[in-house]
N, C-alpha and C positions, 0 to 999 in steps of 0.2 A: 610435034611441031610443040619447041619451047616459045612461049611469049615472050620479046623481049624486054626488055627495063633499055629505055633512051637516060642515057646518067644526065645526059646533057639538061634534057627538063625534068630529070628528078633531084638535081640540084636547084632546079631554079625556083622548085616548090617553096613558097612563102609558108607563115602563117596557117593553119589548118582552120576555119571557122565551122561554125553549127550550123546544120540543115543543108538543101537543097540549093546551089545554085546554078545561074544561066551560065554559059561559060564567058560572055562576054562581064558578065558582073567583075573577073580580074581575082575574087574567092572560089575555094574551093572544100568541100568535106572532104574526111580521106578516102573513101570512095572514088569523089571524083576526080582525087590527086591519083589514083590507080589506073584509073580511065586515059589519062593524060600520059602519063611517063609511059604506056603502054600502048599508046597511038589507038586507042579503041574513041566509039562515038564518046562523047560527054556522058558521062549518066552517073551517078551515084549506085546504078547494077551494071558493074560494068561485065560480060559477058566470060572476063576470063578468071572470073572468081569463083570458087562455092559460093553458091547461094546460102549456105547456113553460115560460113566466114562476113560475109557482106551482110547478114541480118546484125549478126552478133558489135561489126563493127559498127554500124550505121548506126548501133543504138548506146554504143561508147561515144564514138564519137558525138552526139548528142547530146550524151550523157556528163559531157564536163564541163564545166561552166565557164571555166578562165581559159583563152585564147593560147596564150603561151604555154601551161601544162595540158591542155590537148596535142598541140604540135610536138613536145619535150616526148609525148609518150605515142603520138599514135603515128608520127611521119618514120621511125626508123624502123618500123616491119611492112612500108608501104610497099619495095623489093619481095617482100615473100609473101606479097598476099597474091599475085595471079597464079594461076596453073599450070603446070608444065600438061600440057596437052598431047596427048598422040594421035597422029591419025591413024585408020582405019583402015 
């Protein structure tokens, strides 16, 4: 089963922020953005992402001090971070 990306939601992803956030805050880090565009529960550990890639992306997200630079670098790979899961 493939994990679908909601392209309408992807288009609405704005500036990516440092750290973890509540859904109500209106902010999101790169991994929360992946959860949101794949309609998964709000989390910076979405189940549709490889744990190793998720850990790397959270570290990279929080290691970039400038919001504009973070967004420029990390927004393009959001659709590629979801796994293509196969049913058993």
